[in-house]
Biopython code that builds the backbone (N, CA, C, O; Angstrom):
import numpy as np
from Bio.PDB.StructureBuilder import StructureBuilder

atoms = [
    (1, "UNK", "N", (4.355, -28.558, -49.571)),
    (1, "UNK", "CA", (4.314, -29.842, -50.239)),
    (1, "UNK", "C", (3.144, -29.867, -51.215)),
    (1, "UNK", "O", (1.988, -29.759, -50.805)),
    (2, "UNK", "N", (3.431, -30.004, -52.460)),
    (2, "UNK", "CA", (2.381, -30.107, -53.450)),
    (2, "UNK", "C", (2.283, -31.565, -53.875)),
    (2, "UNK", "O", (3.180, -32.078, -54.542)),
    (3, "UNK", "N", (1.221, -32.221, -53.501)),
    (3, "UNK", "CA", (1.039, -33.633, -53.825)),
    (3, "UNK", "C", (-0.261, -33.821, -54.577)),
    (3, "UNK", "O", (-1.264, -33.165, -54.294)),
    (4, "UNK", "N", (-0.228, -34.727, -55.538)),
    (4, "UNK", "CA", (-1.452, -35.030, -56.275)),
    (4, "UNK", "C", (-2.225, -36.163, -55.616)),
    (4, "UNK", "O", (-3.450, -36.220, -55.723)),
    (5, "UNK", "N", (-1.537, -37.050, -54.949)),
    (5, "UNK", "CA", (-2.190, -38.181, -54.308)),
    (5, "UNK", "C", (-1.323, -38.688, -53.173)),
    (5, "UNK", "O", (-0.220, -38.193, -52.939)),
    (6, "UNK", "N", (-1.845, -39.686, -52.471)),
    (6, "UNK", "CA", (-1.107, -40.213, -51.322)),
    (6, "UNK", "C", (0.227, -40.816, -51.725)),
    (6, "UNK", "O", (1.204, -40.709, -50.983)),
    (7, "UNK", "N", (0.279, -41.445, -52.884)),
    (7, "UNK", "CA", (1.543, -42.044, -53.350)),
    (7, "UNK", "C", (2.615, -40.977, -53.549)),
    (7, "UNK", "O", (3.796, -41.242, -53.328)),
    (8, "UNK", "N", (2.221, -39.782, -53.962)),
    (8, "UNK", "CA", (3.169, -38.674, -54.097)),
    (8, "UNK", "C", (3.514, -38.071, -52.737)),
    (8, "UNK", "O", (4.639, -37.625, -52.509)),
    (9, "UNK", "N", (2.540, -38.065, -51.846)),
    (9, "UNK", "CA", (2.714, -37.473, -50.524)),
    (9, "UNK", "C", (3.643, -38.312, -49.642)),
    (9, "UNK", "O", (4.443, -37.758, -48.888)),
    (10, "UNK", "N", (3.544, -39.621, -49.728)),
    (10, "UNK", "CA", (4.259, -40.524, -48.820)),
    (10, "UNK", "C", (5.768, -40.285, -48.780)),
    (10, "UNK", "O", (6.307, -40.152, -47.682)),
    (11, "UNK", "N", (6.483, -40.223, -49.903)),
    (11, "UNK", "CA", (7.933, -39.978, -49.815)),
    (11, "UNK", "C", (8.255, -38.625, -49.160)),
    (11, "UNK", "O", (9.238, -38.515, -48.427)),
    (12, "UNK", "N", (7.443, -37.610, -49.417)),
    (12, "UNK", "CA", (7.638, -36.308, -48.781)),
    (12, "UNK", "C", (7.454, -36.429, -47.271)),
    (12, "UNK", "O", (8.207, -35.851, -46.488)),
    (13, "UNK", "N", (6.445, -37.187, -46.886)),
    (13, "UNK", "CA", (6.160, -37.408, -45.472)),
    (13, "UNK", "C", (7.332, -38.126, -44.801)),
    (13, "UNK", "O", (7.755, -37.748, -43.708)),
    (14, "UNK", "N", (7.850, -39.154, -45.456)),
    (14, "UNK", "CA", (8.971, -39.915, -44.893)),
    (14, "UNK", "C", (10.189, -39.007, -44.730)),
    (14, "UNK", "O", (10.865, -39.052, -43.703)),
    (15, "UNK", "N", (10.469, -38.187, -45.738)),
    (15, "UNK", "CA", (11.606, -37.266, -45.632)),
    (15, "UNK", "C", (11.423, -36.281, -44.480)),
    (15, "UNK", "O", (12.404, -35.887, -43.849)),
    (16, "UNK", "N", (10.196, -35.880, -44.197)),
    (16, "UNK", "CA", (9.916, -34.958, -43.092)),
    (16, "UNK", "C", (9.987, -35.653, -41.734)),
    (16, "UNK", "O", (9.911, -34.999, -40.693)),
    (17, "UNK", "N", (10.134, -36.983, -41.745)),
    (17, "UNK", "CA", (10.217, -37.791, -40.525)),
    (17, "UNK", "C", (11.476, -38.649, -40.555)),
    (17, "UNK", "O", (11.450, -39.818, -40.170)),
    (18, "UNK", "N", (12.569, -38.066, -41.010)),
    (18, "UNK", "CA", (13.790, -38.832, -41.238)),
    (18, "UNK", "C", (14.522, -39.215, -39.955)),
    (18, "UNK", "O", (15.297, -40.171, -39.953)),
    (19, "UNK", "N", (14.294, -38.496, -38.880)),
    (19, "UNK", "CA", (14.992, -38.811, -37.620)),
    (19, "UNK", "C", (14.197, -39.825, -36.793)),
    (19, "UNK", "O", (12.973, -39.746, -36.684)),
    (20, "UNK", "N", (14.924, -40.766, -36.223)),
    (20, "UNK", "CA", (14.282, -41.820, -35.424)),
    (20, "UNK", "C", (13.513, -41.251, -34.235)),
    (20, "UNK", "O", (12.461, -41.778, -33.874)),
    (21, "UNK", "N", (14.023, -40.186, -33.625)),
    (21, "UNK", "CA", (13.319, -39.566, -32.485)),
    (21, "UNK", "C", (11.962, -39.031, -32.913)),
    (21, "UNK", "O", (10.977, -39.168, -32.187)),
    (22, "UNK", "N", (11.911, -38.428, -34.078)),
    (22, "UNK", "CA", (10.647, -37.905, -34.599)),
    (22, "UNK", "C", (9.650, -39.029, -34.774)),
    (22, "UNK", "O", (8.493, -38.918, -34.369)),
    (23, "UNK", "N", (10.102, -40.102, -35.374)),
    (23, "UNK", "CA", (9.201, -41.241, -35.597)),
    (23, "UNK", "C", (8.749, -41.863, -34.285)),
    (23, "UNK", "O", (7.592, -42.261, -34.157)),
    (24, "UNK", "N", (9.638, -41.950, -33.318)),
    (24, "UNK", "CA", (9.273, -42.517, -32.014)),
    (24, "UNK", "C", (8.224, -41.655, -31.313)),
    (24, "UNK", "O", (7.260, -42.175, -30.752)),
    (25, "UNK", "N", (8.415, -40.344, -31.348)),
    (25, "UNK", "CA", (7.426, -39.457, -30.723)),
    (25, "UNK", "C", (6.077, -39.542, -31.430)),
    (25, "UNK", "O", (5.032, -39.510, -30.779)),
    (26, "UNK", "N", (6.094, -39.649, -32.753)),
    (26, "UNK", "CA", (4.843, -39.838, -33.494)),
    (26, "UNK", "C", (4.161, -41.134, -33.077)),
    (26, "UNK", "O", (2.946, -41.173, -32.880)),
    (27, "UNK", "N", (4.951, -42.188, -32.946)),
    (27, "UNK", "CA", (4.386, -43.481, -32.572)),
    (27, "UNK", "C", (3.741, -43.417, -31.186)),
    (27, "UNK", "O", (2.652, -43.953, -30.981)),
    (28, "UNK", "N", (4.404, -42.770, -30.252)),
    (28, "UNK", "CA", (3.837, -42.620, -28.901)),
    (28, "UNK", "C", (2.516, -41.875, -28.973)),
    (28, "UNK", "O", (1.523, -42.310, -28.391)),
    (29, "UNK", "N", (2.498, -40.758, -29.682)),
    (29, "UNK", "CA", (1.268, -39.980, -29.806)),
    (29, "UNK", "C", (0.161, -40.746, -30.497)),
    (29, "UNK", "O", (-0.998, -40.672, -30.088)),
    (30, "UNK", "N", (0.508, -41.485, -31.545)),
    (30, "UNK", "CA", (-0.502, -42.250, -32.289)),
    (30, "UNK", "C", (-1.103, -43.366, -31.439)),
    (30, "UNK", "O", (-2.315, -43.583, -31.457)),
    (31, "UNK", "N", (-0.257, -44.068, -30.700)),
    (31, "UNK", "CA", (-0.759, -45.143, -29.831)),
    (31, "UNK", "C", (-1.616, -44.561, -28.704)),
    (31, "UNK", "O", (-2.689, -45.084, -28.401)),
    (32, "UNK", "N", (-1.144, -43.493, -28.096)),
    (32, "UNK", "CA", (-1.930, -42.874, -27.019)),
    (32, "UNK", "C", (-3.262, -42.324, -27.532)),
    (32, "UNK", "O", (-4.257, -42.344, -26.808)),
    (33, "UNK", "N", (-3.289, -41.839, -28.766)),
    (33, "UNK", "CA", (-4.545, -41.355, -29.341)),
    (33, "UNK", "C", (-5.549, -42.502, -29.484)),
    (33, "UNK", "O", (-6.739, -42.327, -29.222)),
    (34, "UNK", "N", (-5.065, -43.674, -29.899)),
    (34, "UNK", "CA", (-5.943, -44.838, -30.010)),
    (34, "UNK", "C", (-6.433, -45.265, -28.624)),
    (34, "UNK", "O", (-7.596, -45.632, -28.459)),
    (35, "UNK", "N", (-5.552, -45.216, -27.644)),
    (35, "UNK", "CA", (-5.945, -45.547, -26.266)),
    (35, "UNK", "C", (-7.031, -44.574, -25.795)),
    (35, "UNK", "O", (-8.028, -44.989, -25.203)),
    (36, "UNK", "N", (-6.833, -43.288, -26.059)),
    (36, "UNK", "CA", (-7.831, -42.290, -25.655)),
    (36, "UNK", "C", (-9.162, -42.534, -26.369)),
    (36, "UNK", "O", (-10.229, -42.351, -25.782)),
    (37, "UNK", "N", (-9.094, -42.943, -27.621)),
    (37, "UNK", "CA", (-10.313, -43.254, -28.363)),
    (37, "UNK", "C", (-11.051, -44.417, -27.696)),
    (37, "UNK", "O", (-12.266, -44.363, -27.506)),
    (38, "UNK", "N", (-10.316, -45.452, -27.349)),
    (38, "UNK", "CA", (-10.922, -46.589, -26.660)),
    (38, "UNK", "C", (-11.519, -46.199, -25.328)),
    (38, "UNK", "O", (-12.624, -46.623, -24.987)),
    (39, "UNK", "N", (-10.783, -45.382, -24.563)),
    (39, "UNK", "CA", (-11.310, -44.905, -23.280)),
    (39, "UNK", "C", (-12.558, -44.051, -23.477)),
    (39, "UNK", "O", (-13.474, -44.070, -22.655)),
    (40, "UNK", "N", (-12.579, -43.311, -24.567)),
    (40, "UNK", "CA", (-13.742, -42.478, -24.857)),
    (40, "UNK", "C", (-15.006, -43.293, -25.009)),
    (40, "UNK", "O", (-16.074, -42.887, -24.550)),
    (41, "UNK", "N", (-14.891, -44.437, -25.651)),
    (41, "UNK", "CA", (-16.078, -45.270, -25.842)),
    (41, "UNK", "C", (-16.330, -46.220, -24.676)),
    (41, "UNK", "O", (-17.473, -46.616, -24.445)),
    (42, "UNK", "N", (-15.290, -46.591, -23.939)),
    (42, "UNK", "CA", (-15.447, -47.549, -22.841)),
    (42, "UNK", "C", (-15.738, -46.883, -21.508)),
    (42, "UNK", "O", (-16.447, -47.453, -20.678)),
    (43, "UNK", "N", (-15.208, -45.695, -21.288)),
    (43, "UNK", "CA", (-15.308, -45.059, -19.968)),
    (43, "UNK", "C", (-16.152, -43.797, -20.010)),
    (43, "UNK", "O", (-17.176, -43.694, -19.333)),
    (44, "UNK", "N", (-15.708, -42.835, -20.816)),
    (44, "UNK", "CA", (-16.416, -41.558, -20.881)),
    (44, "UNK", "C", (-16.099, -40.859, -22.194)),
    (44, "UNK", "O", (-14.956, -40.857, -22.652)),
    (45, "UNK", "N", (-17.113, -40.275, -22.784)),
    (45, "UNK", "CA", (-16.913, -39.554, -24.039)),
    (45, "UNK", "C", (-15.964, -38.368, -23.878)),
    (45, "UNK", "O", (-15.442, -37.864, -24.872)),
    (46, "UNK", "N", (-15.735, -37.921, -22.664)),
    (46, "UNK", "CA", (-14.805, -36.815, -22.424)),
    (46, "UNK", "C", (-13.383, -37.150, -22.878)),
    (46, "UNK", "O", (-12.618, -36.253, -23.232)),
    (47, "UNK", "N", (-13.034, -38.417, -22.869)),
    (47, "UNK", "CA", (-11.702, -38.818, -23.322)),
    (47, "UNK", "C", (-11.499, -38.525, -24.812)),
    (47, "UNK", "O", (-10.363, -38.409, -25.271)),
    (48, "UNK", "N", (-12.593, -38.407, -25.564)),
    (48, "UNK", "CA", (-12.476, -38.127, -26.988)),
    (48, "UNK", "C", (-11.819, -36.777, -27.258)),
    (48, "UNK", "O", (-11.205, -36.573, -28.306)),
    (49, "UNK", "N", (-11.952, -35.868, -26.312)),
    (49, "UNK", "CA", (-11.293, -34.565, -26.450)),
    (49, "UNK", "C", (-9.777, -34.755, -26.495)),
    (49, "UNK", "O", (-9.075, -34.010, -27.179)),
    (50, "UNK", "N", (-9.288, -35.727, -25.786)),
    (50, "UNK", "CA", (-7.857, -35.971, -25.717)),
    (50, "UNK", "C", (-7.258, -36.626, -26.944)),
    (50, "UNK", "O", (-6.040, -36.602, -27.116)),
    (51, "UNK", "N", (-8.080, -37.212, -27.800)),
    (51, "UNK", "CA", (-7.552, -37.929, -28.971)),
    (51, "UNK", "C", (-6.678, -37.019, -29.833)),
    (51, "UNK", "O", (-5.502, -37.326, -30.026)),
    (52, "UNK", "N", (-7.202, -35.918, -30.354)),
    (52, "UNK", "CA", (-6.317, -35.075, -31.178)),
    (52, "UNK", "C", (-5.268, -34.338, -30.357)),
    (52, "UNK", "O", (-4.160, -34.098, -30.838)),
    (53, "UNK", "N", (-5.605, -33.979, -29.128)),
    (53, "UNK", "CA", (-4.644, -33.249, -28.296)),
    (53, "UNK", "C", (-3.395, -34.070, -28.024)),
    (53, "UNK", "O", (-2.276, -33.577, -28.167)),
    (54, "UNK", "N", (-3.584, -35.307, -27.639)),
    (54, "UNK", "CA", (-2.452, -36.180, -27.327)),
    (54, "UNK", "C", (-1.686, -36.528, -28.602)),
    (54, "UNK", "O", (-0.457, -36.450, -28.632)),
    (55, "UNK", "N", (-2.397, -36.905, -29.637)),
    (55, "UNK", "CA", (-1.737, -37.278, -30.886)),
    (55, "UNK", "C", (-0.912, -36.148, -31.465)),
    (55, "UNK", "O", (0.241, -36.350, -31.846)),
    (56, "UNK", "N", (-1.489, -34.967, -31.535)),
    (56, "UNK", "CA", (-0.771, -33.832, -32.121)),
    (56, "UNK", "C", (0.312, -33.289, -31.209)),
    (56, "UNK", "O", (1.321, -32.788, -31.704)),
    (57, "UNK", "N", (0.145, -33.368, -29.911)),
    (57, "UNK", "CA", (1.162, -32.833, -28.992)),
    (57, "UNK", "C", (2.508, -33.508, -29.216)),
    (57, "UNK", "O", (3.530, -32.831, -29.328)),
    (58, "UNK", "N", (2.517, -34.815, -29.281)),
    (58, "UNK", "CA", (3.776, -35.543, -29.497)),
    (58, "UNK", "C", (4.329, -35.287, -30.893)),
    (58, "UNK", "O", (5.530, -35.070, -31.059)),
    (59, "UNK", "N", (3.462, -35.310, -31.889)),
    (59, "UNK", "CA", (3.907, -35.122, -33.274)),
    (59, "UNK", "C", (4.463, -33.721, -33.495)),
    (59, "UNK", "O", (5.536, -33.566, -34.077)),
    (60, "UNK", "N", (3.753, -32.715, -33.042)),
    (60, "UNK", "CA", (4.197, -31.347, -33.277)),
    (60, "UNK", "C", (5.450, -31.025, -32.472)),
    (60, "UNK", "O", (6.315, -30.289, -32.946)),
    (61, "UNK", "N", (5.557, -31.560, -31.275)),
    (61, "UNK", "CA", (6.796, -31.379, -30.521)),
    (61, "UNK", "C", (7.973, -31.920, -31.338)),
    (61, "UNK", "O", (9.018, -31.278, -31.442)),
    (62, "UNK", "N", (7.787, -33.106, -31.912)),
    (62, "UNK", "CA", (8.844, -33.725, -32.712)),
    (62, "UNK", "C", (9.229, -32.848, -33.900)),
    (62, "UNK", "O", (10.412, -32.700, -34.206)),
    (63, "UNK", "N", (8.242, -32.274, -34.562)),
    (63, "UNK", "CA", (8.556, -31.435, -35.726)),
    (63, "UNK", "C", (9.256, -30.145, -35.335)),
    (63, "UNK", "O", (10.241, -29.754, -35.961)),
    (64, "UNK", "N", (8.760, -29.495, -34.318)),
    (64, "UNK", "CA", (9.317, -28.191, -33.955)),
    (64, "UNK", "C", (10.667, -28.293, -33.250)),
    (64, "UNK", "O", (11.529, -27.437, -33.450)),
    (65, "UNK", "N", (10.864, -29.326, -32.429)),
    (65, "UNK", "CA", (12.064, -29.383, -31.598)),
    (65, "UNK", "C", (13.070, -30.481, -31.968)),
    (65, "UNK", "O", (14.223, -30.422, -31.540)),
    (66, "UNK", "N", (12.661, -31.466, -32.746)),
    (66, "UNK", "CA", (13.576, -32.536, -33.143)),
    (66, "UNK", "C", (13.918, -32.404, -34.630)),
    (66, "UNK", "O", (15.086, -32.295, -35.003)),
    (67, "UNK", "N", (12.907, -32.416, -35.448)),
    (67, "UNK", "CA", (13.105, -32.400, -36.903)),
    (67, "UNK", "C", (13.317, -30.977, -37.438)),
    (67, "UNK", "O", (13.949, -30.790, -38.478)),
    (68, "UNK", "N", (12.793, -29.991, -36.734)),
    (68, "UNK", "CA", (12.888, -28.570, -37.124)),
    (68, "UNK", "C", (12.259, -28.320, -38.493)),
    (68, "UNK", "O", (12.857, -27.691, -39.366)),
    (69, "UNK", "N", (11.049, -28.826, -38.653)),
    (69, "UNK", "CA", (10.303, -28.567, -39.873)),
    (69, "UNK", "C", (8.833, -28.356, -39.530)),
    (69, "UNK", "O", (8.441, -28.441, -38.366)),
    (70, "UNK", "N", (8.042, -28.087, -40.526)),
    (70, "UNK", "CA", (6.621, -27.810, -40.321)),
    (70, "UNK", "C", (5.815, -29.096, -40.470)),
    (70, "UNK", "O", (6.022, -29.842, -41.427)),
    (71, "UNK", "N", (4.899, -29.369, -39.541)),
    (71, "UNK", "CA", (4.075, -30.580, -39.650)),
    (71, "UNK", "C", (3.252, -30.590, -40.944)),
    (71, "UNK", "O", (2.719, -29.559, -41.356)),
    (72, "UNK", "N", (3.157, -31.741, -41.565)),
    (72, "UNK", "CA", (2.378, -31.891, -42.799)),
    (72, "UNK", "C", (0.887, -31.716, -42.549)),
    (72, "UNK", "O", (0.123, -31.493, -43.488)),
    (73, "UNK", "N", (0.469, -31.814, -41.299)),
    (73, "UNK", "CA", (-0.936, -31.687, -40.930)),
    (73, "UNK", "C", (-1.534, -30.378, -41.422)),
    (73, "UNK", "O", (-2.711, -30.325, -41.778)),
    (74, "UNK", "N", (-0.734, -29.329, -41.442)),
    (74, "UNK", "CA", (-1.245, -28.016, -41.818)),
    (74, "UNK", "C", (-1.692, -27.955, -43.276)),
    (74, "UNK", "O", (-2.642, -27.243, -43.600)),
    (75, "UNK", "N", (-1.023, -28.688, -44.153)),
    (75, "UNK", "CA", (-1.356, -28.640, -45.570)),
    (75, "UNK", "C", (-2.138, -29.856, -46.056)),
    (75, "UNK", "O", (-2.930, -29.754, -46.992)),
    (76, "UNK", "N", (-1.920, -30.989, -45.430)),
    (76, "UNK", "CA", (-2.555, -32.242, -45.861)),
    (76, "UNK", "C", (-3.040, -33.021, -44.644)),
    (76, "UNK", "O", (-2.446, -34.044, -44.299)),
    (77, "UNK", "N", (-4.100, -32.566, -43.986)),
    (77, "UNK", "CA", (-4.507, -33.214, -42.729)),
    (77, "UNK", "C", (-4.901, -34.679, -42.868)),
    (77, "UNK", "O", (-4.565, -35.482, -41.998)),
    (78, "UNK", "N", (-5.600, -35.049, -43.931)),
    (78, "UNK", "CA", (-6.057, -36.432, -44.061)),
    (78, "UNK", "C", (-4.924, -37.357, -44.505)),
    (78, "UNK", "O", (-4.783, -38.460, -43.978)),
    (79, "UNK", "N", (-4.127, -36.918, -45.462)),
    (79, "UNK", "CA", (-2.968, -37.707, -45.864)),
    (79, "UNK", "C", (-2.005, -37.869, -44.691)),
    (79, "UNK", "O", (-1.422, -38.935, -44.494)),
    (80, "UNK", "N", (-1.849, -36.808, -43.925)),
    (80, "UNK", "CA", (-0.936, -36.845, -42.785)),
    (80, "UNK", "C", (-1.393, -37.872, -41.755)),
    (80, "UNK", "O", (-0.579, -38.630, -41.228)),
    (81, "UNK", "N", (-2.672, -37.897, -41.471)),
    (81, "UNK", "CA", (-3.208, -38.868, -40.512)),
    (81, "UNK", "C", (-3.008, -40.295, -41.022)),
    (81, "UNK", "O", (-2.580, -41.175, -40.275)),
    (82, "UNK", "N", (-3.319, -40.514, -42.293)),
    (82, "UNK", "CA", (-3.129, -41.851, -42.871)),
    (82, "UNK", "C", (-1.648, -42.242, -42.845)),
    (82, "UNK", "O", (-1.308, -43.388, -42.552)),
    (83, "UNK", "N", (-0.775, -41.285, -43.153)),
    (83, "UNK", "CA", (0.663, -41.562, -43.166)),
    (83, "UNK", "C", (1.191, -41.837, -41.761)),
    (83, "UNK", "O", (2.090, -42.661, -41.588)),
    (84, "UNK", "N", (0.636, -41.149, -40.751)),
    (84, "UNK", "CA", (1.044, -41.406, -39.367)),
    (84, "UNK", "C", (0.839, -42.869, -39.009)),
    (84, "UNK", "O", (1.719, -43.504, -38.430)),
    (85, "UNK", "N", (-0.318, -43.395, -39.356)),
    (85, "UNK", "CA", (-0.608, -44.780, -38.992)),
    (85, "UNK", "C", (0.098, -45.771, -39.909)),
    (85, "UNK", "O", (0.447, -46.868, -39.473)),
    (86, "UNK", "N", (0.313, -45.406, -41.166)),
    (86, "UNK", "CA", (1.139, -46.264, -42.021)),
    (86, "UNK", "C", (2.547, -46.361, -41.440)),
    (86, "UNK", "O", (3.126, -47.444, -41.367)),
    (87, "UNK", "N", (3.094, -45.206, -41.025)),
    (87, "UNK", "CA", (4.428, -45.191, -40.429)),
    (87, "UNK", "C", (4.449, -46.030, -39.150)),
    (87, "UNK", "O", (5.390, -46.792, -38.928)),
    (88, "UNK", "N", (3.426, -45.899, -38.314)),
    (88, "UNK", "CA", (3.358, -46.676, -37.077)),
    (88, "UNK", "C", (3.368, -48.171, -37.376)),
    (88, "UNK", "O", (4.101, -48.926, -36.738)),
    (89, "UNK", "N", (2.560, -48.601, -38.341)),
    (89, "UNK", "CA", (2.497, -50.026, -38.667)),
    (89, "UNK", "C", (3.815, -50.517, -39.256)),
    (89, "UNK", "O", (4.245, -51.632, -38.962)),
    (90, "UNK", "N", (4.459, -49.698, -40.083)),
    (90, "UNK", "CA", (5.772, -50.073, -40.616)),
    (90, "UNK", "C", (6.808, -50.156, -39.496)),
    (90, "UNK", "O", (7.675, -51.029, -39.517)),
    (91, "UNK", "N", (6.722, -49.255, -38.522)),
    (91, "UNK", "CA", (7.633, -49.318, -37.375)),
    (91, "UNK", "C", (7.405, -50.603, -36.591)),
    (91, "UNK", "O", (8.358, -51.275, -36.200)),
    (92, "UNK", "N", (6.145, -50.939, -36.364)),
    (92, "UNK", "CA", (5.819, -52.146, -35.606)),
    (92, "UNK", "C", (6.291, -53.400, -36.341)),
    (92, "UNK", "O", (6.636, -54.399, -35.710)),
    (93, "UNK", "N", (6.306, -53.347, -37.662)),
    (93, "UNK", "CA", (6.754, -54.482, -38.473)),
    (93, "UNK", "C", (8.269, -54.484, -38.669)),
    (93, "UNK", "O", (8.820, -55.412, -39.262)),
    (94, "UNK", "N", (8.945, -53.442, -38.171)),
    (94, "UNK", "CA", (10.389, -53.355, -38.328)),
    (94, "UNK", "C", (10.833, -52.981, -39.730)),
    (94, "UNK", "O", (11.957, -53.285, -40.130)),
    (95, "UNK", "N", (9.945, -52.314, -40.488)),
    (95, "UNK", "CA", (10.238, -51.987, -41.882)),
    (95, "UNK", "C", (10.386, -50.490, -42.155)),
    (95, "UNK", "O", (10.649, -50.103, -43.293)),
    (96, "UNK", "N", (10.222, -49.638, -41.135)),
    (96, "UNK", "CA", (10.254, -48.198, -41.383)),
    (96, "UNK", "C", (11.657, -47.697, -41.711)),
    (96, "UNK", "O", (11.799, -46.799, -42.541)),
    (97, "UNK", "N", (12.693, -48.247, -41.088)),
    (97, "UNK", "CA", (14.055, -47.808, -41.397)),
    (97, "UNK", "C", (14.381, -48.038, -42.872)),
    (97, "UNK", "O", (15.039, -47.207, -43.499)),
    (98, "UNK", "N", (13.929, -49.149, -43.423)),
    (98, "UNK", "CA", (14.143, -49.425, -44.846)),
    (98, "UNK", "C", (13.384, -48.427, -45.712)),
    (98, "UNK", "O", (13.860, -48.033, -46.777)),
    (99, "UNK", "N", (12.215, -48.025, -45.255)),
    (99, "UNK", "CA", (11.419, -47.040, -45.999)),
    (99, "UNK", "C", (12.100, -45.673, -45.977)),
    (99, "UNK", "O", (12.106, -44.962, -46.982)),
    (100, "UNK", "N", (12.676, -45.305, -44.827)),
    (100, "UNK", "CA", (13.422, -44.047, -44.734)),
    (100, "UNK", "C", (14.625, -44.100, -45.670)),
    (100, "UNK", "O", (14.905, -43.132, -46.378)),
    (101, "UNK", "N", (15.324, -45.205, -45.676)),
    (101, "UNK", "CA", (16.476, -45.353, -46.562)),
    (101, "UNK", "C", (16.060, -45.240, -48.016)),
    (101, "UNK", "O", (16.754, -44.610, -48.814)),
    (102, "UNK", "N", (14.938, -45.843, -48.365)),
    (102, "UNK", "CA", (14.441, -45.789, -49.740)),
    (102, "UNK", "C", (14.101, -44.362, -50.157)),
    (102, "UNK", "O", (14.398, -43.952, -51.279)),
    (103, "UNK", "N", (13.480, -43.610, -49.255)),
    (103, "UNK", "CA", (13.020, -42.261, -49.596)),
    (103, "UNK", "C", (14.078, -41.184, -49.389)),
    (103, "UNK", "O", (14.051, -40.152, -50.059)),
    (104, "UNK", "N", (15.006, -41.415, -48.469)),
    (104, "UNK", "CA", (15.964, -40.371, -48.081)),
    (104, "UNK", "C", (17.398, -40.714, -48.389)),
    (104, "UNK", "O", (18.249, -39.825, -48.389)),
    (105, "UNK", "N", (17.693, -41.939, -48.646)),
    (105, "UNK", "CA", (19.069, -42.370, -48.830)),
    (105, "UNK", "C", (19.624, -42.932, -47.544)),
    (105, "UNK", "O", (19.007, -42.795, -46.488)),
    (106, "UNK", "N", (20.766, -43.556, -47.617)),
    (106, "UNK", "CA", (21.370, -44.244, -46.466)),
    (106, "UNK", "C", (21.687, -43.325, -45.303)),
    (106, "UNK", "O", (21.594, -43.750, -44.151)),
    (107, "UNK", "N", (22.056, -42.093, -45.560)),
    (107, "UNK", "CA", (22.475, -41.177, -44.484)),
    (107, "UNK", "C", (21.373, -40.931, -43.467)),
    (107, "UNK", "O", (21.657, -40.764, -42.281)),
    (108, "UNK", "N", (20.125, -40.904, -43.907)),
    (108, "UNK", "CA", (19.012, -40.621, -43.002)),
    (108, "UNK", "C", (18.680, -41.798, -42.115)),
    (108, "UNK", "O", (18.304, -41.605, -40.959)),
    (109, "UNK", "N", (18.806, -43.003, -42.616)),
    (109, "UNK", "CA", (18.433, -44.183, -41.845)),
    (109, "UNK", "C", (19.448, -44.439, -40.767)),
    (109, "UNK", "O", (19.311, -45.396, -40.004)),
]
sb = StructureBuilder()
sb.init_structure("model")
sb.init_model(0)
sb.init_chain("A")
sb.init_seg("    ")
for serial, (resi, resn, name, xyz) in enumerate(atoms, 1):
    if name == "N":
        sb.init_residue(resn, " ", resi, " ")
    sb.init_atom(name, np.array(xyz, "f"), 0.0, 1.0, " ", f" {name:<3s}", serial, name[0])
structure = sb.get_structure()
């Protein structure tokens, strides 16, 4: 993926997350990563080790076994992280399916 900025990266990211299962697994990992972050500061700093492990485990499983593509994290780690949480917030708002349709066409949504 060759992107000049986040606005260019976002449609590519959405196309790489076209399946609902992929997005659901990302959402689980993203929420659990935030929980681990909170536990890290509230209970023990050892939980901070789990933040990337939990977040990436769900996301990478989705890419390798559901979507059958390569995670964007390898080429664009910061854009990928920002896009993960943008996708999560759009899912929570009930707007991600429309975004998939916009970027991928009706067949993907």
